[in-house]
C-alpha positions in Angstrom: 6.2 17.6 -3.6 9.4 19.5 -4.4 10.2 20.8 -7.8 13.0 18.3 -8.1 10.6 15.4 -7.6 8.0 16.9 -10.0 10.7 17.3 -12.7 11.8 13.6 -12.1 8.1 12.4 -12.6 7.9 14.5 -15.8 11.1 12.8 -17.1 9.5 9.4 -16.5 6.3 10.4 -18.3 7.9 12.4 -21.1 8.3 9.8 -23.9 4.8 8.3 -23.5 3.0 11.6 -23.0 4.7 13.5 -25.9 4.1 10.8 -28.5 3.2 12.3 -31.8 -0.3 10.9 -31.6 -1.2 13.0 -28.5 -1.9 16.7 -28.8 -3.7 18.3 -25.8 -4.9 21.9 -25.6 -6.5 24.2 -23.1 -10.0 25.5 -23.8 -8.4 28.6 -25.2 -6.6 26.5 -27.9 -3.2 26.9 -26.3 -1.2 23.7 -26.5 -0.3 22.0 -23.2 3.3 21.5 -22.3 4.5 18.3 -20.8 4.8 20.0 -17.3 1.2 21.3 -17.7 -0.1 17.8 -18.6 1.7 16.2 -15.7 0.4 18.9 -13.3 -3.1 18.5 -14.6 -3.0 14.7 -14.1 -1.5 14.9 -10.6 -4.2 17.5 -9.6 -6.8 15.0 -10.7 -5.2 12.3 -8.6 -4.4 14.4 -5.5 -7.5 16.5 -5.3 -10.2 13.8 -5.7 -12.3 16.5 -7.5 -14.5 15.8 -10.5 -13.2 16.0 -14.1 -15.3 19.1 -14.6 -14.0 20.8 -11.4 -10.3 20.0 -12.2 -10.9 21.1 -15.8 -12.4 24.4 -14.7 -9.5 25.2 -12.4 -7.0 24.5 -15.3 -9.0 26.1 -18.1 -9.4 22.7 -19.8 -12.3 20.6 -21.0 -13.3 17.7 -18.8 -12.6 15.2 -21.6 -9.1 16.5 -21.9 -8.6 16.0 -18.1 -9.7 12.4 -18.5 -7.5 11.7 -21.5 -4.4 13.4 -20.1 -4.8 11.6 -16.7 -5.1 8.2 -18.3 -2.1 8.8 -20.5 -0.2 9.8 -17.4 -1.3 6.6 -15.6 0.0 4.5 -18.6 3.3 6.4 -18.6 4.0 6.0 -14.8 2.9 2.4 -14.8 5.3 1.7 -17.6 8.3 3.8 -16.5 7.9 4.0 -12.7 7.1 0.4 -11.7 10.7 -0.2 -10.5 9.9 2.1 -7.6 7.9 -0.7 -6.1 10.2 -3.7 -5.6 11.0 -6.4 -3.1 14.4 -5.9 -1.5 16.8 -7.7 -4.0 20.0 -7.9 -2.0 21.0 -9.1 1.4 22.3 -5.7 2.2 18.9 -4.1 1.5 17.1 -6.6 3.6 19.6 -6.3 6.5 19.0 -2.5 6.6 15.2 -3.0 6.7 15.5 -5.5 9.5 17.7 -3.2 11.4 15.3 -0.3 11.1 12.3 -2.5 12.1 14.2 -3.7 15.2 14.9 -0.1 16.2 11.2 0.6 16.3 10.3 -1.8 19.2 12.9 -4.5 19.2 11.4 -7.1 16.9 14.3 -9.0 15.4 14.5 -10.3 11.8 11.3 -8.6 10.7 11.2 -7.8 7.0 7.9 -5.9 6.5 4.4 -5.0 7.8 1.3 -6.0 5.8 -2.1 -4.4 5.8 -5.1 -3.9 3.5 -7.5 -1.0 2.8 -10.8 -0.5 1.0 -11.1 1.8 -2.0 -14.8 2.5 -1.8 -17.0 3.0 -4.9 -20.5 4.3 -5.8 -21.9 1.7 -8.2 -25.3 1.5 -9.8 -27.5 -1.1 -8.2 -28.5 -2.1 -11.7 -25.0 -3.3 -12.5 -25.0 -7.1 -12.9 -21.8 -7.6 -10.9 -22.5 -5.0 -8.2 -23.0 -7.5 -5.4 -19.5 -9.0 -6.0 -18.0 -5.7 -4.8 -20.1 -5.4 -1.6 -17.9 -5.6 1.5 -18.6 -6.2 5.2 -19.8 -2.6 5.7 -22.2 -2.9 2.7 -20.0 -0.6 0.7 -18.9 -1.4 -2.9 -15.1 -1.5 -2.7 -11.9 -2.7 -4.1 -9.1 -4.0 -1.8 -5.5 -2.8 -1.8 -3.0 -5.0 0.0 0.5 -3.7 0.8 3.7 -4.8 2.4 5.5 -1.8 3.8 9.1 -1.2 4.9 10.1 0.9 8.0 10.2 4.1 5.8 6.5 3.6 4.8 7.6 2.5 1.3 5.5 0.0 -0.5 7.5 -3.1 -1.3 4.6 -5.4 -2.6 1.1 -4.3 -3.6 -2.0 -6.3 -4.7 -5.1 -4.6 -5.9 -8.1 -5.2 -8.1 -9.9 -7.8 -5.9 -13.4 -7.1 -4.6 -14.0 -5.8 -1.1 -16.2 -8.9 -0.5 -13.0 -10.8 0.2 -11.4 -10.6 3.7 -7.8 -9.8 4.4 -6.7 -13.4 4.6 -8.4 -14.4 1.3 -6.8 -11.5 -0.5 -3.4 -12.6 0.8 -3.9 -16.2 -0.2 -4.7 -15.2 -3.8 -1.5 -13.1 -4.1 1.8 -13.9 -5.6 3.4 -12.9 -2.3 1.6 -15.8 -0.6 2.6 -18.3 -3.2 6.3 -17.3 -3.2 6.5 -17.4 0.6 4.8 -20.8 0.8 7.2 -22.2 -1.7 10.2 -20.8 0.2 11.2 -18.4 -2.5 10.6 -15.2 -0.5 11.4 -14.5 3.2 14.0 -17.2 2.9 17.1 -15.3 3.9 19.3 -15.4 7.0 17.9 -16.9 10.2 18.9 -15.7 13.7 19.3 -17.7 16.9 17.0 -16.9 19.7 18.5 -19.7 21.8 20.5 -22.9 21.4 17.3 -24.7 20.3 15.4 -22.0 18.5 16.0 -20.2 15.2 14.0 -17.2 14.0 13.3 -17.1 10.3 12.5 -14.0 8.2 8.9 -12.9 8.6 6.5 -10.0 8.2 3.9 -8.8 10.7 0.2 -8.3 10.2 -3.0 -7.8 12.3 -5.4 -10.5 13.5 -7.2 -10.5 10.2 -4.4 -12.7 8.8 -3.7 -16.3 9.6 -0.7 -17.0 11.8 2.0 -18.5 9.6 5.7 -19.2 10.0 6.5 -16.2 7.8 3.6 -14.0 9.0 3.3 -13.3 12.7 0.1 -11.9 14.1 -0.9 -10.8 17.6 -1.7 -13.2 20.4 -5.5 -13.5 20.9 -7.4 -13.4 24.2 -8.0 -11.0 27.1 -6.0 -12.7 29.8 -2.5 -12.7 28.3 0.8 -13.6 30.1 3.3 -10.8 30.6 5.5 -12.1 27.7 2.5 -12.3 25.3 1.2 -8.9 26.2 4.7 -7.4 25.7 4.9 -9.1 22.3 1.6 -7.6 21.3 2.7 -4.1 22.3 5.9 -4.3 20.3 4.0 -6.0 17.4 1.5 -3.1 17.2 4.2 -0.5 17.3 6.0 -2.3 14.4 3.1 -3.0 12.1 1.6 0.5 12.5 4.0 1.7 9.8 1.7 -0.2 7.3 -1.3 1.6 8.6 0.4 5.0 8.4 1.6 4.3 4.9 -1.9 3.5 3.7 -3.3 6.5 5.5 -0.7 8.7 3.9 -1.5 7.3 0.5 -5.2 8.1 0.8 -4.5 11.5 2.4 -2.2 12.7 -0.4 -3.8 10.9 -3.4 -7.4 11.8 -2.6 -8.8 10.3 -5.8 -8.7 6.9 -4.1 -10.1 8.3 -0.8 -13.8 8.5 -0.2 -16.5 7.3 -2.4 -15.5 7.0 -6.1 -18.4 7.7 -8.5 -18.9 4.7 -10.9 -15.2 4.1 -11.7 -14.1 1.9 -14.6 -13.2 -1.3 -12.5 -10.8 -2.4 -15.2 -8.8 0.8 -15.0 -9.1 1.5 -11.3 -6.4 -1.0 -10.2 -4.0 0.8 -12.5 -4.9 4.2 -10.9 -4.4 2.7 -7.5 -1.0 1.2 -8.5 0.2 4.5 -9.9 -0.8 6.3 -6.7 1.4 3.7 -4.8 4.3 4.4 -7.3 4.0 8.1 -6.8 3.9 7.6 -3.0 7.2 5.7 -3.2 8.8 8.2 -5.6 8.4 10.9 -3.1 10.1 8.7 -0.4 12.8 7.6 -2.8 13.6 11.2 -3.8 14.0 12.0 -0.1 11.5 14.8 -0.6 11.5 16.9 2.6 8.1 18.3 1.7 6.6 15.0 2.8 7.9 15.5 6.4 6.1 18.9 6.5 2.7 17.2 5.9 1.1 16.2 9.3 -0.5 12.8 9.2 -3.9 13.4 10.7 -4.5 9.8 11.6 -3.1 6.3 10.9 -6.7 5.1 10.4 -7.1 4.4 6.7 -10.3 2.4 6.8 -12.6 4.4 9.0 -15.8 2.6 10.0 -14.4 -0.9 9.3 -14.0 -3.2 12.2 -11.0 -5.4 12.9 -11.3 -8.8 11.1 -10.2 -11.9 13.0 -8.8 -15.0 11.4 -8.8 -18.2 13.5 -6.3 -20.1 11.4 -3.1 -20.9 13.3 -0.1 -22.8 12.1 1.3 -24.9 15.0 4.9 -24.3 14.0 4.3 -20.6 13.8 2.5 -20.6 17.2 5.6 -22.2 18.9 7.8 -19.7 17.1 5.7 -16.7 18.3 5.7 -18.0 21.9 9.5 -18.4 21.8 9.9 -14.9 20.4 7.6 -13.5 23.1 9.7 -15.1 25.8 12.9 -13.9 24.1 11.7 -10.3 24.1 11.1 -10.4 27.9 14.4 -12.0 28.5 13.1 -15.4 29.5 
């Protein structure tokens, strides 16, 4: 990240990390400055290396690395949470819709949803180990995210075990409850034809149920021209969520790969702060991000595509009408 972005993150963390009760020193006895503490914590999050390895590279004891990193997590969670927010004004949402439409022509789209697994190495003797076993027989925690066209996280949910599928994670979320009650994705509708209006919605893969506010791809091998065209545009639109999650794991490597016996009460807060930092870099318009090649949009290597058979009839008609609209029929 740029120096300007780093300085901004330091300003967020300053009050919490420089409280009188906290005095951190290098192994030499030299006190750590605020900037050194933040750099140490972000090295831990971005390298994915062990506490001992990070400590050795900084000349600090591994226990100091652990304490400083946790204090940083608390600080950014407290002072940086406003960087993850649902669009609060009609103007914000209109800009998001416009950018999504420019990708592949999907109108009135407000976000793309996806989920990824944060894998963990747990001891088989742990009483609750089986709860965390996912479809690939890995122990994992799920992160669900709704992403805007700039790969910014607008809504995140984490802390739930990998045993749950995408649709179950969604149904347990506040996002689902708000949308079902009509308190979110309830903005301006647009006319597809004299008879048909298109409400606000997000797009997701076939692991999610088809809902009036969540459009998923058409299923089946022999698809009509309009359905095949919809699927092509749908994929090109929702791929921003895949890319955002891939970027998150690529930059903040602590949550990428197999985590060694993490504290499962603290891990959701680590994941959340990585999401906040991801957004801060975007919000600061940090050009350094553009210089980093994204090696792949696959954030869950080895995991197959889930398929949810649940289909809302109203949503099915809406999706068919939108498919025809996109092919000019």
